N, CA, C and O atoms as CSV, one atom per row, in Angstrom:
chain,resi,resn,atom,element,x,y,z
A,1,UNK,N,N,-27.552,-17.797,49.104
A,1,UNK,CA,C,-28.524,-17.058,49.886
A,1,UNK,C,C,-27.831,-16.137,50.889
A,1,UNK,O,O,-28.192,-14.966,51.000
A,2,UNK,N,N,-26.842,-16.650,51.619
A,2,UNK,CA,C,-26.193,-15.828,52.637
A,2,UNK,C,C,-25.142,-14.891,52.065
A,2,UNK,O,O,-24.608,-14.053,52.791
A,3,UNK,N,N,-24.829,-15.015,50.762
A,3,UNK,CA,C,-23.888,-14.085,50.151
A,3,UNK,C,C,-24.530,-12.717,49.961
A,3,UNK,O,O,-23.833,-11.708,49.854
A,4,UNK,N,N,-25.841,-12.686,49.919
A,4,UNK,CA,C,-26.563,-11.428,49.761
A,4,UNK,C,C,-26.460,-10.639,51.065
A,4,UNK,O,O,-26.805,-11.159,52.126
A,5,UNK,N,N,-25.978,-9.361,51.001
A,5,UNK,CA,C,-25.779,-8.596,52.239
A,5,UNK,C,C,-27.040,-8.391,53.054
A,5,UNK,O,O,-26.954,-8.190,54.265
A,6,UNK,N,N,-28.205,-8.435,52.432
A,6,UNK,CA,C,-29.418,-8.204,53.217
A,6,UNK,C,C,-29.709,-9.345,54.189
A,6,UNK,O,O,-30.546,-9.198,55.079
A,7,UNK,N,N,-29.023,-10.488,54.026
A,7,UNK,CA,C,-29.222,-11.604,54.945
A,7,UNK,C,C,-28.199,-11.624,56.066
A,7,UNK,O,O,-28.319,-12.434,56.985
A,8,UNK,N,N,-27.191,-10.752,56.016
A,8,UNK,CA,C,-26.226,-10.662,57.103
A,8,UNK,C,C,-26.913,-9.999,58.291
A,8,UNK,O,O,-27.742,-9.108,58.107
A,9,UNK,N,N,-26.582,-10.419,59.494
A,9,UNK,CA,C,-27.210,-9.783,60.661
A,9,UNK,C,C,-26.797,-8.321,60.783
A,9,UNK,O,O,-25.689,-7.935,60.409
A,10,UNK,N,N,-27.695,-7.537,61.303
A,10,UNK,CA,C,-27.372,-6.131,61.531
A,10,UNK,C,C,-26.716,-6.015,62.903
A,10,UNK,O,O,-26.837,-6.930,63.718
A,11,UNK,N,N,-26.028,-4.913,63.175
A,11,UNK,CA,C,-25.358,-4.765,64.480
A,11,UNK,C,C,-26.334,-4.904,65.654
A,11,UNK,O,O,-27.496,-4.508,65.564
A,12,UNK,N,N,-25.842,-5.465,66.736
A,12,UNK,CA,C,-26.657,-5.695,67.933
A,12,UNK,C,C,-27.239,-4.395,68.473
A,12,UNK,O,O,-28.372,-4.370,68.952
A,13,UNK,N,N,-26.467,-3.320,68.396
A,13,UNK,CA,C,-26.965,-2.023,68.866
A,13,UNK,C,C,-28.205,-1.606,68.068
A,13,UNK,O,O,-29.145,-1.044,68.631
A,14,UNK,N,N,-28.209,-1.879,66.760
A,14,UNK,CA,C,-29.358,-1.543,65.921
A,14,UNK,C,C,-30.564,-2.393,66.305
A,14,UNK,O,O,-31.692,-1.901,66.322
A,15,UNK,N,N,-30.329,-3.663,66.612
A,15,UNK,CA,C,-31.424,-4.542,67.041
A,15,UNK,C,C,-32.019,-4.038,68.345
A,15,UNK,O,O,-33.239,-4.017,68.512
A,16,UNK,N,N,-31.157,-3.633,69.267
A,16,UNK,CA,C,-31.618,-3.090,70.551
A,16,UNK,C,C,-32.453,-1.837,70.331
A,16,UNK,O,O,-33.503,-1.671,70.952
A,17,UNK,N,N,-31.989,-0.954,69.446
A,17,UNK,CA,C,-32.743,0.265,69.164
A,17,UNK,C,C,-34.095,-0.056,68.532
A,17,UNK,O,O,-35.089,0.603,68.835
A,18,UNK,N,N,-34.142,-1.051,67.666
A,18,UNK,CA,C,-35.418,-1.450,67.073
A,18,UNK,C,C,-36.365,-1.965,68.157
A,18,UNK,O,O,-37.560,-1.669,68.133
A,19,UNK,N,N,-35.834,-2.731,69.100
A,19,UNK,CA,C,-36.669,-3.224,70.197
A,19,UNK,C,C,-37.211,-2.095,71.059
A,19,UNK,O,O,-38.255,-2.242,71.694
A,20,UNK,N,N,-36.504,-0.964,71.085
A,20,UNK,CA,C,-36.948,0.200,71.844
A,20,UNK,C,C,-37.844,1.113,71.006
A,20,UNK,O,O,-38.324,2.133,71.499
A,21,UNK,N,N,-38.071,0.749,69.741
A,21,UNK,CA,C,-38.936,1.548,68.878
A,21,UNK,C,C,-38.227,2.700,68.188
A,21,UNK,O,O,-38.885,3.615,67.693
A,22,UNK,N,N,-36.913,2.678,68.143
A,22,UNK,CA,C,-36.141,3.782,67.572
A,22,UNK,C,C,-35.586,3.386,66.206
A,22,UNK,O,O,-34.395,3.113,66.063
A,23,UNK,N,N,-36.465,3.357,65.205
A,23,UNK,CA,C,-36.063,2.908,63.875
A,23,UNK,C,C,-35.045,3.852,63.232
A,23,UNK,O,O,-34.083,3.394,62.615
A,24,UNK,N,N,-35.247,5.146,63.370
A,24,UNK,CA,C,-34.327,6.108,62.755
A,24,UNK,C,C,-32.921,5.944,63.337
A,24,UNK,O,O,-31.936,5.956,62.598
A,25,UNK,N,N,-32.831,5.792,64.646
A,25,UNK,CA,C,-31.526,5.600,65.284
A,25,UNK,C,C,-30.891,4.287,64.837
A,25,UNK,O,O,-29.677,4.220,64.644
A,26,UNK,N,N,-31.707,3.238,64.670
A,26,UNK,CA,C,-31.180,1.952,64.212
A,26,UNK,C,C,-30.595,2.079,62.808
A,26,UNK,O,O,-29.546,1.505,62.516
A,27,UNK,N,N,-31.267,2.824,61.946
A,27,UNK,CA,C,-30.752,3.042,60.591
A,27,UNK,C,C,-29.425,3.797,60.657
A,27,UNK,O,O,-28.496,3.481,59.914
A,28,UNK,N,N,-29.332,4.791,61.541
A,28,UNK,CA,C,-28.076,5.546,61.696
A,28,UNK,C,C,-26.940,4.629,62.134
A,28,UNK,O,O,-25.820,4.739,61.637
A,29,UNK,N,N,-27.234,3.720,63.072
A,29,UNK,CA,C,-26.210,2.795,63.560
A,29,UNK,C,C,-25.744,1.887,62.427
A,29,UNK,O,O,-24.546,1.653,62.272
A,30,UNK,N,N,-26.680,1.379,61.642
A,30,UNK,CA,C,-26.315,0.508,60.518
A,30,UNK,C,C,-25.473,1.284,59.509
A,30,UNK,O,O,-24.494,0.760,58.976
A,31,UNK,N,N,-25.854,2.527,59.249
A,31,UNK,CA,C,-25.076,3.360,58.318
A,31,UNK,C,C,-23.641,3.507,58.799
A,31,UNK,O,O,-22.701,3.307,58.030
A,32,UNK,N,N,-23.472,3.853,60.060
A,32,UNK,CA,C,-22.129,4.076,60.604
A,32,UNK,C,C,-21.321,2.786,60.674
A,32,UNK,O,O,-20.142,2.767,60.320
A,33,UNK,N,N,-21.951,1.715,61.127
A,33,UNK,CA,C,-21.232,0.458,61.325
A,33,UNK,C,C,-20.807,-0.182,60.006
A,33,UNK,O,O,-19.755,-0.818,59.930
A,34,UNK,N,N,-21.624,-0.013,58.971
A,34,UNK,CA,C,-21.344,-0.702,57.718
A,34,UNK,C,C,-20.934,0.243,56.596
A,34,UNK,O,O,-20.666,-0.200,55.479
A,35,UNK,N,N,-20.883,1.545,56.887
A,35,UNK,CA,C,-20.457,2.497,55.881
A,35,UNK,C,C,-21.401,2.584,54.692
A,35,UNK,O,O,-20.962,2.726,53.551
A,36,UNK,N,N,-22.692,2.501,54.961
A,36,UNK,CA,C,-23.690,2.505,53.896
A,36,UNK,C,C,-24.325,3.879,53.743
A,36,UNK,O,O,-24.227,4.729,54.628
A,37,UNK,N,N,-24.972,4.078,52.613
A,37,UNK,CA,C,-25.781,5.264,52.412
A,37,UNK,C,C,-27.113,5.096,53.121
A,37,UNK,O,O,-27.414,4.028,53.654
A,38,UNK,N,N,-27.900,6.149,53.123
A,38,UNK,CA,C,-29.174,6.125,53.837
A,38,UNK,C,C,-30.115,5.056,53.287
A,38,UNK,O,O,-30.693,4.288,54.056
A,39,UNK,N,N,-30.275,5.000,51.973
A,39,UNK,CA,C,-31.206,4.028,51.372
A,39,UNK,C,C,-30.747,2.597,51.629
A,39,UNK,O,O,-31.559,1.734,51.961
A,40,UNK,N,N,-29.459,2.344,51.479
A,40,UNK,CA,C,-28.945,0.992,51.696
A,40,UNK,C,C,-29.122,0.568,53.154
A,40,UNK,O,O,-29.481,-0.577,53.430
A,41,UNK,N,N,-28.870,1.487,54.086
A,41,UNK,CA,C,-29.045,1.164,55.503
A,41,UNK,C,C,-30.513,0.911,55.821
A,41,UNK,O,O,-30.839,-0.018,56.561
A,42,UNK,N,N,-31.394,1.731,55.267
A,42,UNK,CA,C,-32.829,1.523,55.493
A,42,UNK,C,C,-33.273,0.184,54.912
A,42,UNK,O,O,-34.063,-0.532,55.528
A,43,UNK,N,N,-32.768,-0.151,53.732
A,43,UNK,CA,C,-33.100,-1.444,53.127
A,43,UNK,C,C,-32.623,-2.602,53.997
A,43,UNK,O,O,-33.311,-3.616,54.113
A,44,UNK,N,N,-31.442,-2.455,54.611
A,44,UNK,CA,C,-30.933,-3.513,55.494
A,44,UNK,C,C,-31.830,-3.673,56.728
A,44,UNK,O,O,-32.138,-4.790,57.143
A,45,UNK,N,N,-32.240,-2.546,57.299
A,45,UNK,CA,C,-33.118,-2.606,58.472
A,45,UNK,C,C,-34.470,-3.185,58.072
A,45,UNK,O,O,-35.022,-4.015,58.795
A,46,UNK,N,N,-35.008,-2.766,56.944
A,46,UNK,CA,C,-36.289,-3.308,56.470
A,46,UNK,C,C,-36.190,-4.811,56.202
A,46,UNK,O,O,-37.115,-5.561,56.513
A,47,UNK,N,N,-35.064,-5.251,55.621
A,47,UNK,CA,C,-34.876,-6.683,55.372
A,47,UNK,C,C,-34.834,-7.451,56.689
A,47,UNK,O,O,-35.398,-8.540,56.797
A,48,UNK,N,N,-34.169,-6.884,57.684
A,48,UNK,CA,C,-34.132,-7.524,59.001
A,48,UNK,C,C,-35.541,-7.616,59.589
A,48,UNK,O,O,-35.933,-8.653,60.124
A,49,UNK,N,N,-36.291,-6.525,59.486
A,49,UNK,CA,C,-37.653,-6.525,60.032
A,49,UNK,C,C,-38.564,-7.491,59.291
A,49,UNK,O,O,-39.484,-8.055,59.884
A,50,UNK,N,N,-38.318,-7.686,58.011
A,50,UNK,CA,C,-39.156,-8.630,57.258
A,50,UNK,C,C,-38.914,-10.062,57.725
A,50,UNK,O,O,-39.783,-10.920,57.566
A,51,UNK,N,N,-37.735,-10.329,58.304
A,51,UNK,CA,C,-37.446,-11.655,58.851
A,51,UNK,C,C,-37.887,-11.787,60.301
A,51,UNK,O,O,-37.846,-12.881,60.863
A,52,UNK,N,N,-38.308,-10.685,60.912
A,52,UNK,CA,C,-38.735,-10.659,62.316
A,52,UNK,C,C,-40.135,-10.048,62.413
A,52,UNK,O,O,-40.270,-8.892,62.813
A,53,UNK,N,N,-41.177,-10.803,62.054
A,53,UNK,CA,C,-42.528,-10.217,62.013
A,53,UNK,C,C,-43.033,-9.717,63.366
A,53,UNK,O,O,-43.769,-8.731,63.412
A,54,UNK,N,N,-42.661,-10.365,64.456
A,54,UNK,CA,C,-43.113,-9.895,65.772
A,54,UNK,C,C,-42.482,-8.549,66.111
A,54,UNK,O,O,-43.147,-7.664,66.649
A,55,UNK,N,N,-41.208,-8.397,65.798
A,55,UNK,CA,C,-40.535,-7.125,66.043
A,55,UNK,C,C,-41.131,-6.032,65.162
A,55,UNK,O,O,-41.319,-4.902,65.614
A,56,UNK,N,N,-41.430,-6.365,63.903
A,56,UNK,CA,C,-42.045,-5.390,62.994
A,56,UNK,C,C,-43.398,-4.947,63.555
A,56,UNK,O,O,-43.706,-3.756,63.551
A,57,UNK,N,N,-44.202,-5.888,64.035
A,57,UNK,CA,C,-45.513,-5.544,64.592
A,57,UNK,C,C,-45.355,-4.674,65.841
A,57,UNK,O,O,-46.098,-3.711,66.032
A,58,UNK,N,N,-44.385,-5.019,66.684
A,58,UNK,CA,C,-44.133,-4.231,67.894
A,58,UNK,C,C,-43.700,-2.819,67.521
A,58,UNK,O,O,-44.163,-1.849,68.123
A,59,UNK,N,N,-42.827,-2.696,66.545
A,59,UNK,CA,C,-42.342,-1.389,66.102
A,59,UNK,C,C,-43.482,-0.554,65.524
A,59,UNK,O,O,-43.580,0.642,65.798
A,60,UNK,N,N,-44.336,-1.179,64.732
A,60,UNK,CA,C,-45.472,-0.450,64.167
A,60,UNK,C,C,-46.425,0.026,65.252
A,60,UNK,O,O,-46.960,1.130,65.165
A,61,UNK,N,N,-46.644,-0.804,66.282
A,61,UNK,CA,C,-47.500,-0.384,67.394
A,61,UNK,C,C,-46.893,0.804,68.128
A,61,UNK,O,O,-47.603,1.744,68.486
A,62,UNK,N,N,-45.585,0.766,68.353
A,62,UNK,CA,C,-44.918,1.864,69.042
A,62,UNK,C,C,-44.977,3.141,68.208
A,62,UNK,O,O,-45.154,4.231,68.753
A,63,UNK,N,N,-44.832,3.013,66.900
A,63,UNK,CA,C,-44.880,4.184,66.025
A,63,UNK,C,C,-46.293,4.778,65.997
A,63,UNK,O,O,-46.451,5.999,65.981
A,64,UNK,N,N,-47.317,3.921,65.992
A,64,UNK,CA,C,-48.693,4.432,66.040
A,64,UNK,C,C,-48.963,5.131,67.363
A,64,UNK,O,O,-49.613,6.176,67.391
A,65,UNK,N,N,-48.469,4.562,68.462
A,65,UNK,CA,C,-48.654,5.186,69.772
A,65,UNK,C,C,-47.958,6.543,69.817
A,65,UNK,O,O,-48.501,7.503,70.364
A,66,UNK,N,N,-46.776,6.623,69.251
A,66,UNK,CA,C,-46.056,7.896,69.210
A,66,UNK,C,C,-46.829,8.910,68.370
A,66,UNK,O,O,-46.893,10.087,68.723
A,67,UNK,N,N,-47.405,8.467,67.280
A,67,UNK,CA,C,-48.214,9.353,66.441
A,67,UNK,C,C,-49.426,9.884,67.189
A,67,UNK,O,O,-49.788,11.053,67.049
A,68,UNK,N,N,-50.055,9.022,67.988
A,68,UNK,CA,C,-51.205,9.466,68.782
A,68,UNK,C,C,-50.776,10.494,69.823
A,68,UNK,O,O,-51.497,11.461,70.071
A,69,UNK,N,N,-49.608,10.295,70.434
A,69,UNK,CA,C,-49.118,11.263,71.417
A,69,UNK,C,C,-48.847,12.614,70.768
A,69,UNK,O,O,-49.187,13.656,71.329
A,70,UNK,N,N,-48.241,12.596,69.598
A,70,UNK,CA,C,-47.975,13.850,68.879
A,70,UNK,C,C,-49.292,14.535,68.540
A,70,UNK,O,O,-49.429,15.745,68.721
A,71,UNK,N,N,-50.258,13.770,68.050
A,71,UNK,CA,C,-51.563,14.329,67.706
A,71,UNK,C,C,-52.209,14.966,68.931
A,71,UNK,O,O,-52.762,16.062,68.839
A,72,UNK,N,N,-52.145,14.289,70.078
A,72,UNK,CA,C,-52.716,14.825,71.312
A,72,UNK,C,C,-52.089,16.167,71.669
A,72,UNK,O,O,-52.805,17.122,71.973
A,73,UNK,N,N,-50.753,16.251,71.635
A,73,UNK,CA,C,-50.078,17.482,72.016
A,73,UNK,C,C,-50.352,18.607,71.029
A,73,UNK,O,O,-50.479,19.762,71.437
A,74,UNK,N,N,-50.446,18.298,69.749
A,74,UNK,CA,C,-50.789,19.322,68.754
A,74,UNK,C,C,-52.205,19.824,69.004
A,74,UNK,O,O,-52.463,21.026,68.948
A,75,UNK,N,N,-53.115,18.901,69.278
A,75,UNK,CA,C,-54.498,19.278,69.554
A,75,UNK,C,C,-54.580,20.142,70.815
A,75,UNK,O,O,-55.306,21.136,70.840
A,76,UNK,N,N,-53.849,19.770,71.847
A,76,UNK,CA,C,-53.827,20.551,73.080
A,76,UNK,C,C,-53.253,21.949,72.826
A,76,UNK,O,O,-53.794,22.937,73.321
A,77,UNK,N,N,-52.176,22.036,72.069
A,77,UNK,CA,C,-51.568,23.318,71.729
A,77,UNK,C,C,-52.556,24.206,70.982
A,77,UNK,O,O,-52.687,25.392,71.285
A,78,UNK,N,N,-53.253,23.624,70.000
A,78,UNK,CA,C,-54.235,24.407,69.247
A,78,UNK,C,C,-55.388,24.870,70.135
A,78,UNK,O,O,-55.880,25.986,69.974
A,79,UNK,N,N,-55.823,24.026,71.069
A,79,UNK,CA,C,-56.896,24.406,71.978
A,79,UNK,C,C,-56.464,25.586,72.852
A,79,UNK,O,O,-57.260,26.491,73.104
A,80,UNK,N,N,-55.227,25.584,73.309
A,80,UNK,CA,C,-54.724,26.690,74.123
A,80,UNK,C,C,-54.672,27.970,73.285
A,80,UNK,O,O,-55.028,29.042,73.776
A,81,UNK,N,N,-54.239,27.870,72.042
A,81,UNK,CA,C,-54.180,29.036,71.151
A,81,UNK,C,C,-55.579,29.601,70.926
A,81,UNK,O,O,-55.790,30.810,71.018
A,82,UNK,N,N,-56.532,28.718,70.631
A,82,UNK,CA,C,-57.909,29.165,70.396
A,82,UNK,C,C,-58.474,29.812,71.660
A,82,UNK,O,O,-59.129,30.851,71.583
A,83,UNK,N,N,-58.225,29.205,72.822
A,83,UNK,CA,C,-58.711,29.785,74.081
A,83,UNK,C,C,-58.084,31.166,74.300
A,83,UNK,O,O,-58.760,32.090,74.752
A,84,UNK,N,N,-56.811,31.304,73.986
A,84,UNK,CA,C,-56.157,32.607,74.131
A,84,UNK,C,C,-56.737,33.650,73.193
A,84,UNK,O,O,-56.924,34.801,73.590
A,85,UNK,N,N,-57.022,33.271,71.967
A,85,UNK,CA,C,-57.603,34.204,70.995
A,85,UNK,C,C,-59.004,34.612,71.436
A,85,UNK,O,O,-59.363,35.787,71.359
A,86,UNK,N,N,-59.792,33.651,71.895
A,86,UNK,CA,C,-61.145,33.960,72.363
A,86,UNK,C,C,-61.077,34.893,73.569
A,86,UNK,O,O,-61.828,35.867,73.633
A,87,UNK,N,N,-60.198,34.617,74.515
A,87,UNK,CA,C,-60.044,35.473,75.688
A,87,UNK,C,C,-59.638,36.882,75.268
A,87,UNK,O,O,-60.189,37.864,75.765
A,88,UNK,N,N,-58.672,36.983,74.350
A,88,UNK,CA,C,-58.193,38.280,73.883
A,88,UNK,C,C,-59.310,39.061,73.192
A,88,UNK,O,O,-59.450,40.264,73.408
A,89,UNK,N,N,-60.112,38.379,72.357
A,89,UNK,CA,C,-61.211,39.065,71.648
A,89,UNK,C,C,-62.269,39.544,72.626
A,89,UNK,O,O,-62.830,40.624,72.445
A,90,UNK,N,N,-62.553,38.762,73.660
A,90,UNK,CA,C,-63.537,39.184,74.663
A,90,UNK,C,C,-63.040,40.386,75.447
A,90,UNK,O,O,-63.829,41.264,75.797
A,91,UNK,N,N,-61.753,40.440,75.725
A,91,UNK,CA,C,-61.198,41.561,76.495
A,91,UNK,C,C,-60.984,42.796,75.648
A,91,UNK,O,O,-60.857,43.884,76.211
A,92,UNK,N,N,-60.937,42.699,74.357
A,92,UNK,CA,C,-60.772,43.850,73.485
A,92,UNK,C,C,-62.023,44.707,73.505
A,92,UNK,O,O,-61.931,45.933,73.452
A,93,UNK,N,N,-63.166,44.098,73.580
A,93,UNK,CA,C,-64.423,44.843,73.565
A,93,UNK,C,C,-64.688,45.573,74.871
A,93,UNK,O,O,-65.404,46.574,74.870
A,94,UNK,N,N,-64.142,45.111,75.973
A,94,UNK,CA,C,-64.419,45.718,77.269
A,94,UNK,C,C,-63.442,46.823,77.610
A,94,UNK,O,O,-63.624,47.507,78.618
A,95,UNK,N,N,-62.408,47.022,76.803
A,95,UNK,CA,C,-61.368,47.977,77.144
A,95,UNK,C,C,-61.515,49.266,76.505
A,95,UNK,O,O,-60.694,50.158,76.718
C-alpha cells in the first residue's frame, strides 16, 4: 500500500498552500519538489485531498467564494461599461 507514490506525503509547503486555498500553487510546489509533470503532480495533490475530506471541503468552499468574488467584479465592470455607454448615447443627442 505505501509503495504506491500517491500514498507518500506531499511536501509541507504544499499542505500549507492547500490550507490557504491555493491549489494551483500547491501543485507547482509538488511538481518542483518531486520532479513530476503537471498531471502527475495534480494526481498527487488530488490523492492527498481524497485522504483529507475536511481540507477538500474547505478548499472547495474557498474556491466557490473566490468564484463569487470574480463574478461580482465582472458584473460591476459590466455595469460601469453599460452606464458609460448610456451616458455617452444621451450626450450624443444633445451636442
